[in-house]
LOTOR-152427 format. One line per 5 residues: number of its first residue (from 1); for each residue x, y, z of C-alpha. Coordinates in Angstrom, 1 decimal. Layout:
NUM) X,Y,Z | ...
END
This chain:
1) 7.0,88.8,95.0 | 7.1,92.1,96.8 | 3.4,91.6,97.0 | 2.4,93.7,100.0 | 4.2,96.8,98.6
6) 2.6,96.3,95.2 | -0.8,95.9,96.8 | -0.4,99.4,98.1 | 0.3,100.7,94.6 | -3.3,100.8,93.3
11) -3.9,97.1,93.1 | -6.8,97.3,95.6 | -9.2,97.9,92.7 | -8.2,94.5,91.5 | -9.6,92.6,88.6
16) -13.2,93.5,89.5 | -12.8,97.1,88.4 | -11.2,96.0,85.2 | -13.9,93.6,84.0 | -15.8,96.2,82.2
21) -12.8,96.9,79.9 | -11.5,93.4,79.6 | -14.1,92.3,77.0 | -13.5,95.4,74.9 | -9.8,94.8,74.4
26) -10.1,91.1,73.9 | -12.7,91.6,71.2 | -10.7,94.3,69.3 | -9.0,93.3,66.0 | -6.9,96.4,66.0
31) -5.3,98.5,68.8 | -6.2,102.1,69.6 | -4.5,104.6,71.8 | -6.5,106.0,74.7 | -8.3,109.2,73.7
36) -6.3,111.3,76.2 | -2.9,110.2,74.7 | -1.5,111.0,71.3 | 1.2,108.7,69.9 | 4.6,110.2,70.5
41) 3.4,112.3,73.5 | 3.7,111.7,77.2 | 6.8,109.5,76.7 | 4.8,107.0,74.7 | 6.1,105.7,71.4
46) 4.4,106.3,68.1 | 2.6,103.2,67.0 | 4.9,101.5,64.4 | 3.6,100.1,61.2 | 2.8,96.4,61.1
51) 5.9,94.5,60.1 | 5.7,93.0,56.6 | 7.4,89.6,56.2 | 7.6,88.6,52.6 | 9.4,86.0,50.5
56) 8.7,82.4,49.4 | 9.5,80.9,52.8 | 8.6,82.5,56.2 | 11.2,82.9,59.0 | 11.4,80.5,62.0
61) 8.5,80.8,64.4 | 9.0,83.7,66.8 | 9.8,82.6,70.3 | 9.5,84.6,73.6 | 8.2,83.8,77.0
66) 5.5,86.4,77.7 | 3.9,86.0,81.1 | 2.2,87.8,84.0 | 2.0,87.0,87.6 | -1.5,86.6,89.1
71) -1.3,87.1,92.9 | -3.9,85.7,95.2 | -2.3,86.9,98.4 | -4.2,89.9,99.8 | -6.4,89.6,96.7
76) -4.0,91.6,94.6 | -5.1,90.1,91.3 | -7.5,87.3,91.8 | -10.1,87.0,93.1 | -10.7,90.8,93.5
81) -12.0,90.1,97.1 | -12.4,87.1,99.3 | -15.6,85.1,99.4 | -16.8,86.2,95.9 | -19.6,84.0,94.5
86) -18.1,81.1,92.5 | -19.6,82.5,89.3 | -17.8,85.8,89.8 | -14.5,84.1,90.7 | -14.7,82.2,87.4
91) -15.7,85.3,85.4 | -12.7,87.2,86.8 | -10.4,84.3,85.9 | -11.8,84.2,82.4 | -11.4,87.9,82.0
96) -7.7,87.6,83.0 | -7.1,84.8,80.6 | -8.9,86.5,77.8 | -6.9,89.7,78.3 | -3.6,87.7,78.4
101) -4.6,86.0,75.1 | -5.6,89.3,73.5 | -2.2,90.8,74.4 | -0.4,87.8,72.8 | 1.0,86.7,76.2
106) 1.6,82.9,76.3 | 1.7,82.1,80.0 | 0.2,82.9,83.4 | 2.0,82.4,86.7 | -0.8,81.8,89.2
111) -0.2,82.0,92.9 | -1.7,78.7,94.2 | -0.2,78.7,97.7 | -0.1,82.2,99.2 | 0.5,81.4,102.9
116) 0.7,77.7,103.5 | -2.9,77.6,102.3 | -4.3,76.7,98.9 | -6.7,77.7,96.1 | -7.3,74.0,95.3
121) -8.5,71.0,97.4 | -5.7,69.5,99.3 | -5.1,66.9,102.0 | -2.0,68.7,103.1 | -3.1,72.4,103.6
126) -6.4,74.3,104.1 | -8.3,76.4,101.7 | -7.0,80.0,101.5 | -9.0,82.8,103.2 | -8.2,85.0,100.1
131) -10.4,82.7,98.2 | -13.3,82.0,100.6 | -12.9,84.6,103.4 | -12.0,82.0,106.0 | -9.0,79.7,106.1
136) -10.1,76.1,105.7 | -13.5,76.9,104.2 | -14.1,75.5,100.7 | -15.8,77.5,98.0 | -19.5,76.9,97.7
141) -20.7,75.4,95.4 | -17.6,73.3,95.6 | -15.2,73.5,92.7 | -11.5,73.2,92.0 | -10.1,76.7,91.1
146) -6.7,75.4,90.0 | -8.2,72.8,87.7 | -10.5,75.5,86.3 | -7.5,77.8,85.6 | -5.4,75.0,84.0
151) -8.2,73.9,81.7 | -9.2,77.4,80.7 | -5.6,78.5,80.2 | -4.8,75.5,78.0 | -8.0,76.1,76.0
156) -6.6,79.5,75.0 | -3.1,78.2,74.2 | -1.6,79.7,77.5 | 0.7,77.8,79.8 | -0.2,77.7,83.5
161) 2.7,77.8,86.0 | 1.7,77.2,89.6 | 3.4,79.7,91.9 | 4.1,78.7,95.5 | 5.3,80.8,98.4
166) 7.7,78.3,100.0 | 7.9,79.3,103.7 | 5.2,81.9,104.6 | 2.7,80.4,107.0 | 0.5,83.5,107.6
171) 0.4,86.9,105.9 | 0.2,90.2,107.7 | -3.1,90.9,106.1 | -4.8,87.7,107.2 | -8.0,88.2,109.1
176) -9.5,84.8,109.8 | -8.1,82.4,112.4 | -5.7,79.6,111.4 | -7.5,76.4,110.4 | -7.0,73.5,112.7
181) -5.2,71.6,109.9 | -2.8,74.4,109.0 | 0.8,73.6,109.3 | 1.2,76.3,111.9 | -1.5,74.6,114.0
186) -0.3,71.1,113.6 | 3.5,71.8,113.8 | 3.9,74.9,116.0 | 7.5,74.2,116.8 | 8.4,74.5,113.1
191) 6.7,77.9,112.7 | 8.1,81.2,114.0 | 6.4,84.5,114.7 | 8.2,87.3,112.8 | 6.6,90.6,113.1
196) 3.0,90.2,112.0 | 3.9,87.1,109.9 | 4.2,83.5,110.7 | 7.1,81.9,108.9 | 8.1,78.2,108.5
201) 11.7,77.8,109.8 | 13.8,76.9,106.8 | 16.2,75.2,109.1 | 13.5,72.8,110.3 | 13.4,69.5,108.4
206) 9.7,69.1,108.9 | 9.0,72.5,107.4 | 11.1,71.9,104.3 | 9.7,68.4,103.8 | 6.1,69.8,104.0
211) 6.8,72.4,101.4 | 8.3,69.8,99.1 | 5.4,67.5,99.6 | 2.9,70.3,98.8 | 4.6,71.2,95.6
216) 5.0,67.6,94.4 | 1.3,66.9,95.2 | 0.3,69.6,92.8 | 2.7,68.3,90.1 | 1.2,64.9,90.4
221) -2.4,65.9,90.4 | -2.6,68.8,87.9 | -1.6,69.3,84.3 | 0.5,72.4,85.1 | 3.3,73.5,82.8
226) 5.6,74.9,85.5 | 6.3,75.3,89.2 | 7.3,78.7,90.3 | 8.6,80.1,93.6 | 9.2,83.7,94.5
231) 11.7,85.8,96.4 | 10.6,84.9,99.9 | 13.0,82.6,101.6 | 14.1,83.8,105.0 | 11.8,86.8,105.5
236) 12.8,90.4,104.6 | 14.2,91.9,107.8 | 12.0,94.0,109.9 | 12.8,96.4,112.8 | 10.1,95.8,115.3
241) 8.1,92.9,116.7 | 4.8,94.2,115.5 | 5.9,95.2,112.0 | 4.0,94.0,109.0 | 4.3,95.2,105.5
246) 7.1,97.5,104.5 | 10.4,95.6,104.7 | 10.1,94.7,101.0 | 9.5,98.4,100.2 | 12.8,99.3,102.0
251) 14.6,96.6,100.1 | 13.3,97.8,96.8 | 13.7,101.6,97.3 | 16.5,102.0,99.8 | 20.0,102.2,98.5
256) 21.6,99.3,100.3 | 20.1,98.1,103.5 | 16.5,97.3,104.2 | 15.5,97.8,107.8 | 17.7,100.1,110.0
261) 17.5,97.9,113.1 | 16.9,94.3,112.2 | 14.8,92.0,114.4 | 16.6,88.6,114.4 | 14.8,85.7,112.9
266) 14.0,83.3,115.8 | 15.6,80.1,114.6 | 17.8,79.4,117.6 | 16.3,75.9,118.3 | 17.1,74.6,114.8
271) 20.5,76.4,114.8 | 21.4,74.7,118.1 | 20.2,71.4,116.8 | 22.5,71.8,113.8 | 25.5,72.6,116.0
276) 24.8,69.7,118.4 | 24.8,67.3,115.3 | 28.3,68.5,114.5 | 27.5,71.2,112.0 | 30.5,73.3,111.0
281) 29.0,76.2,109.0 | 28.6,79.7,110.3 | 25.0,80.7,110.8 | 24.6,82.7,107.6 | 26.1,79.8,105.5
286) 23.9,77.3,107.3 | 20.8,79.3,106.5 | 21.8,79.5,102.8 | 22.4,75.7,102.9 | 18.9,75.2,104.2
291) 17.4,77.1,101.3 | 19.8,75.4,98.8 | 18.6,72.0,99.9 | 15.0,72.9,99.3 | 15.8,74.3,95.8
296) 17.7,71.1,94.9 | 15.0,68.8,96.3 | 12.3,70.7,94.3 | 14.2,70.6,91.1 | 14.9,66.9,91.2
301) 11.5,66.0,92.7 | 9.5,67.9,90.1 | 11.4,66.3,87.1 | 11.2,62.9,88.7 | 7.4,63.2,88.7
306) 7.0,64.9,85.3 | 10.0,65.5,83.1 | 8.3,68.3,81.1 | 7.3,70.5,84.1 | 9.7,73.4,84.3
311) 10.9,74.9,87.6 | 11.3,78.6,87.8 | 12.5,81.0,90.5 | 12.0,84.7,90.8 | 14.6,86.1,93.2
316) 15.2,89.7,94.2 | 17.0,91.3,91.3 | 20.4,92.4,92.7 | 23.1,89.8,93.0 | 25.5,89.1,95.9
321) 27.7,92.1,96.9 | 31.0,90.5,96.2 | 30.1,89.9,92.5 | 28.1,92.9,91.5 | 29.2,95.1,88.6
326) 30.8,98.4,89.4 | 28.2,101.0,90.4 | 25.5,98.6,91.3 | 24.3,99.0,94.9 | 21.3,97.8,96.9
331) 19.7,95.2,99.2 | 21.6,91.9,99.5 | 19.3,88.9,99.2 | 22.4,86.7,99.7 | 23.0,88.2,103.2
336) 19.5,89.0,104.3 | 17.2,86.4,102.6 | 19.9,83.8,102.5 | 19.1,83.2,98.8 | 22.2,82.1,96.8
341) 20.6,82.5,93.4 | 24.0,82.5,91.7 | 24.6,79.0,93.1 | 21.3,77.7,91.8 | 22.3,78.8,88.3
346) 25.8,77.4,88.7 | 24.3,74.0,89.7 | 21.6,74.1,87.1 | 18.9,73.6,89.8 | 16.2,75.5,87.8
351) 14.9,75.8,84.3 | 14.2,79.5,84.3 | 15.2,82.5,86.4 | 13.0,85.5,86.6 | 15.0,88.0,88.6
356) 12.9,90.9,89.7 | 14.5,93.8,87.8 | 12.1,96.4,89.1 | 14.2,99.5,88.4 | 14.4,101.8,85.3
361) 16.8,101.4,82.5 | 18.4,104.7,83.3 | 18.6,104.3,87.1 | 22.4,103.8,87.3 | 22.7,102.2,90.8
366) 20.2,99.5,89.8 | 20.3,99.8,86.0 | 18.0,97.3,84.3 | 20.4,96.3,81.5 | 23.4,96.0,83.8
371) 21.5,93.7,86.2 | 20.2,91.6,83.3 | 23.8,91.2,82.0 | 24.9,90.2,85.4 | 22.4,87.3,85.7
376) 23.1,86.1,82.2 | 26.8,85.9,83.1 | 26.0,83.7,86.1 | 24.4,81.1,83.8 | 26.8,78.3,82.7
381) 24.1,75.8,81.9 | 22.2,78.2,79.6 | 19.0,78.2,81.6 | 16.3,80.5,80.5 | 16.5,84.1,81.9
386) 13.1,85.8,81.8 | 13.3,89.0,83.9 | 10.4,90.2,86.0 | 9.2,93.7,85.0 | 7.6,96.1,87.4
391) 4.5,96.9,85.3 | 2.5,97.6,88.5 | 4.8,100.7,89.0 | 2.7,102.3,86.3 | 0.4,104.2,88.8
396) -0.2,107.7,90.1 | 2.8,107.8,92.5 | 5.8,110.1,92.3 | 7.9,107.1,91.2 | 5.5,105.9,88.5
401) 6.8,104.3,85.4 | 5.4,105.2,82.0 | 4.4,102.5,79.6 | 7.4,103.4,77.6 | 9.7,102.3,80.4
406) 8.2,98.8,80.3 | 8.4,98.7,76.5 | 12.0,99.9,76.7 | 12.9,97.1,79.1 | 11.4,94.5,76.8
411) 13.4,96.0,73.9 | 16.6,95.8,76.0 | 15.9,92.2,76.9 | 15.5,91.4,73.2 | 19.1,92.6,72.5
416) 20.5,90.0,75.0 | 21.0,86.4,73.7 | 19.7,84.1,76.4 | 17.1,86.6,77.7 | 14.3,85.4,75.6
421) 11.2,86.5,77.6 | 9.8,88.5,80.5 | 7.2,88.3,83.2 | 5.0,91.2,84.2 | 4.1,92.0,87.8
426) 1.2,91.8,87.7 | -2.1,91.4,85.8 | -3.9,94.3,87.5 | -2.2,97.1,85.4 | -2.8,95.1,82.3
431) -6.4,94.6,83.1 | -6.8,98.3,84.0 | -4.8,99.3,81.0 | -3.0,101.9,83.2 | -1.9,104.9,81.1
436) -2.6,102.8,78.0 | 0.1,100.2,78.8 | -2.0,97.3,77.4 | -2.7,99.2,74.2 | 1.0,100.2,73.8
441) 2.2,96.6,74.4 | -0.1,95.2,71.8 | 0.7,98.0,69.3 | 4.5,97.8,69.7 | 6.3,94.7,71.2
446) 3.4,92.2,71.2 | 1.9,92.6,67.8 | 1.7,88.9,67.1 | 1.8,85.6,69.0 | 5.0,83.8,69.9
451) 6.0,80.3,70.9 | 7.6,79.7,74.3 | 11.4,79.0,73.9 | 12.3,75.4,73.9 | 13.9,73.7,76.9
456) 16.2,71.1,75.3 | 17.9,70.0,78.6 | 14.6,68.4,79.6 | 14.1,66.6,76.3 | 15.0,67.1,72.6
461) 12.7,64.7,70.7 | 10.6,66.6,68.3 | 7.0,65.7,67.3 | 6.3,64.1,63.9 | 5.5,66.3,60.9
466) 1.8,67.2,61.2 | -0.9,66.2,58.7 | -3.1,68.9,57.1 | -6.4,68.9,55.4 | -7.4,72.1,53.7
471) -10.7,73.3,52.2 | -11.1,76.5,50.2 | -14.2,78.5,49.7 | -14.7,81.9,48.1 | -13.6,84.0,51.2
476) -11.5,81.7,53.4 | -9.3,78.7,53.9 | -10.2,76.1,56.5 | -7.2,74.2,57.9 | -7.5,71.0,59.9
481) -4.4,69.9,61.7 | -3.5,66.5,63.2 | -0.5,65.0,64.8 | 1.6,62.9,62.5 | 2.0,60.1,65.1
486) 4.3,59.6,68.0 | 4.5,62.0,70.9 | 1.5,64.4,71.6 | 1.3,67.8,70.1 | 0.7,70.8,72.4
491) 0.5,73.5,69.7 | 0.8,74.1,66.0 | 2.8,77.0,64.7 | 1.1,78.3,61.6 | 2.4,80.8,59.0
496) -0.2,82.0,56.5 | 0.6,84.1,53.4 | -1.9,86.8,52.5 | -0.9,88.1,49.1 | 2.8,88.7,49.7
501) 2.7,89.0,53.5 | 3.3,86.1,56.0 | 1.4,86.2,59.3 | 2.0,84.0,62.3 | -0.5,82.4,64.6
506) -0.6,79.5,67.1 | -3.3,76.8,67.3 | -3.7,74.6,70.4 | -3.3,70.9,69.9 | -6.8,70.3,71.2
511) -8.4,72.8,68.9 | -6.6,71.4,65.8 | -8.5,73.7,63.3 | -8.5,77.2,62.2 | -10.2,79.3,59.4
516) -8.0,81.9,57.7 | -10.3,84.6,56.2 | -9.2,86.6,53.2 | -8.9,90.3,53.7 | -7.8,93.5,51.9
521) -4.2,92.3,51.9 | -5.1,89.5,49.6 | -6.2,85.9,49.5 | -4.5,83.2,51.6 | -2.3,81.5,49.1
526) 0.1,79.4,51.3 | 0.4,77.9,54.7 | 3.4,76.6,56.6 | 2.8,74.5,59.7 | 4.9,72.7,62.3
531) 3.9,70.8,65.4 | 5.2,71.8,68.8 | 5.4,69.7,72.0 | 5.2,70.8,75.6 | 8.9,71.5,75.8
536) 8.8,73.7,72.7 | 10.4,71.1,70.4 | 9.3,71.8,66.9 | 8.7,69.3,64.1 | 9.7,69.6,60.5
541) 7.5,72.0,58.6 | 4.8,71.1,56.1 | 4.1,73.6,53.3 | 1.0,73.8,51.2 | 0.4,76.3,48.4
546) -2.4,77.0,46.0 | -4.2,75.3,44.5 | -5.6,73.8,47.8 | -7.1,70.6,46.3 | -5.4,67.7,48.2
551) -4.7,66.5,51.7 | -1.0,67.3,52.3 | 1.5,65.4,54.3
END
């Protein structure tokens, strides 16, 4: 993620400043525009009427990946500052999860390794200073933040994807000294100073193995739904030895280059070692090969440990220069970050791609729709493409987006087969409801829940048809759901008909029960339920209509 840049764009208030409003939105049963904004004004859409779905049989369950990144580096999203009391850390986490649930999101992408340090207990890396204020210092009283996030996300029917920065060993904003057991302390030859950052050398075998070991350790120990890595491979080029934040800004905003004078990345020892071993590639190709080998190792290693854990990558949003559509210009991750995202798609080394498409629909040199079409065209294995949206650009800067821009991008995505989702950077604007963006999302494009799209290349076996037990009283219908046997059920997709209108909801497999309350639309007179596994495979449906007097199978 272009995290340092986004930190500058108003994220410093963090989640703490948004806690006061989080409960309000999550408890509302209807959406309301901010008092200062009238529907149809200030570029915001008028709130559409609720869609009416009628007929004897409801449509297939809606499917769309709807996620938000939660950054821990520099305390962008969580926790709002380092060394918060544990109770406040947990309260902020719950506020984020409750807001995500209230907005009908279905996944959180949580940064668990910001700079070769962790927000969970590890034998491989020290605790992060962004959690406790000092690298290597555990939270007191001791608890496992990642286990807490996983459990609380799953309790709300949200997936939790663990986000790792693969190579950064120290961030420019770090204040505490390196812990004695940090990789930079124990393997100094594998770590390079680059500006105000420390960076693991991607050409160093020990560095790549360490990152792979860290990721697979989390896959083994935690019930995560996905592994996610961001756009930082080789570092964004800087132009001075003491430079810190800013190179990412240049890449995002400048027309084509990044830094004017680029400080070379100091990987001469590993490059010479490669040449002495008989390597034949030029230096740029060798660097790309180093990154490619890590990507392939992660993909195969993750699925060897747990076949259902999906692997996602969020690269910079503009493709390699020799393949770009006419009129598209900008920073080349292929030449500067040595990230060959096109190859990863061509080889099928990922389960989803979230290219950071952080430019407006109408900005021709980096047009959102054109870039989205480009990535879809690079996708022979039909992997998921869930573009990253720059929701944090809704701010008070001269280049601020309106909420309508984000809504428009979601609507563009929905017109592209294969682009069945999106990821917001980041949770802060959604927590703060900047310019009414949360209200607008809920009122327009996120009116009801959605299942996450299935990932059939990791497994196609569907769960058995669920078993229902229904009990009617004068004002509501209670529905108990149970797996029909065989493989475990992660969720139940439930359609309920109120009068003539069908409404959709999702129930977690652990919860296994819901109460449907009659309202002014009419009594609940039919339910249609299917069971869904962790890969999104859906069972045959079971339908029950009035009178609700028997247990249905």
